[in-house]
C-alpha positions in Angstrom: 9.7 -42.0 49.0 8.2 -41.4 52.4 5.3 -39.0 53.1 7.7 -36.5 54.6 10.2 -36.7 51.7 7.2 -36.3 49.2 6.0 -33.3 51.0 9.4 -31.7 51.0 9.7 -32.4 47.2 6.3 -30.9 46.6 6.9 -27.8 48.7 10.3 -27.2 46.9 8.7 -27.0 43.4 8.5 -23.5 42.0 5.0 -22.1 42.0 4.9 -22.0 38.2 6.4 -25.5 37.7 4.0 -27.4 35.5 5.9 -29.7 33.1 2.8 -31.5 31.8 0.9 -28.2 31.1 -2.0 -29.5 33.3 -4.8 -26.9 33.6 -6.7 -26.8 36.8 -10.1 -25.2 37.1 -11.8 -24.7 40.5 -15.6 -24.5 40.2 -18.6 -24.8 42.5 -20.8 -27.8 41.8 -24.1 -28.7 43.2 -24.3 -31.3 46.0 -24.7 -34.8 44.6 -25.3 -38.2 46.0 -22.9 -40.9 44.7 -22.4 -44.6 45.0 -18.7 -45.3 45.1 -16.0 -47.8 45.7 -12.8 -46.7 47.4 -9.6 -48.2 46.0 -6.5 -48.2 48.2 -3.1 -48.1 46.5 -4.8 -47.3 43.1 -1.5 -47.4 41.2 -1.5 -51.3 41.4 -2.1 -52.7 37.9 -5.8 -53.2 37.1 -7.2 -52.5 40.6 -9.2 -49.4 39.6 -10.6 -51.3 36.7 -11.8 -54.1 39.0 -13.6 -51.6 41.2 -15.1 -49.9 38.1 -16.4 -53.2 36.8 -17.9 -54.0 40.2 -19.8 -50.7 40.4 -20.8 -51.0 36.7 -22.3 -54.4 37.4 -24.2 -53.0 40.3 -25.4 -50.0 38.3 -26.3 -52.1 35.3 -28.5 -54.4 37.3 -30.5 -51.3 38.4 -30.6 -49.6 34.9 -28.6 -46.6 36.1 -25.2 -47.3 34.4 -25.7 -44.5 31.9 -25.4 -41.7 34.6 -22.5 -39.4 35.3 -19.3 -41.3 36.3 -16.7 -39.7 38.5 -13.2 -40.5 39.7 -11.7 -38.8 42.8 -8.0 -39.0 43.6 -7.8 -37.9 47.2 -4.1 -37.9 47.7 -1.1 -36.2 45.8 1.2 -39.1 44.8 4.2 -36.8 45.0 3.4 -36.2 48.7 1.7 -39.4 49.9 3.3 -42.8 49.5 1.6 -44.6 46.6 0.4 -47.5 48.7 -1.4 -45.0 51.0 -3.2 -43.1 48.1 -7.0 -43.3 47.8 -9.1 -43.2 44.7 -12.9 -43.4 44.5 -14.8 -44.7 41.5 -18.2 -43.1 41.7 -21.5 -42.8 39.9 -24.1 -40.0 40.6 -27.2 -41.6 42.0 -29.4 -38.7 43.0 -32.8 -39.9 44.1 -31.8 -43.5 44.7 -31.9 -43.8 48.5 -30.3 -47.2 49.0 -27.5 -46.8 46.4 -24.4 -46.3 48.6 -25.5 -48.9 51.1 -26.2 -51.5 48.5 -22.8 -51.1 46.9 -21.1 -51.2 50.3 -22.9 -54.5 51.1 -22.3 -55.9 47.6 -26.0 -55.9 46.9 
């Protein structure tokens, strides 16, 4: 399905269409600093797990692996082609200045 076809499909759904009964809550959260690894095409088998294990290894070596873990799916797979979707595996690292840079550099 192309992006344009996906958008047309998504736009055509009735407003109250929710076959999975998924409940959405929108809430304000405080700003946080996170270390993260972005995964492109996250629907490939095992790819998110590989990113998680890499971030876990980095966090474990610094004794911060017991913090708050987050996952961000940035794209709606019914609108965006799966291979273009983005997912971030993240760990809150407030107060650790070099966290994001160290992960990005593989440190």
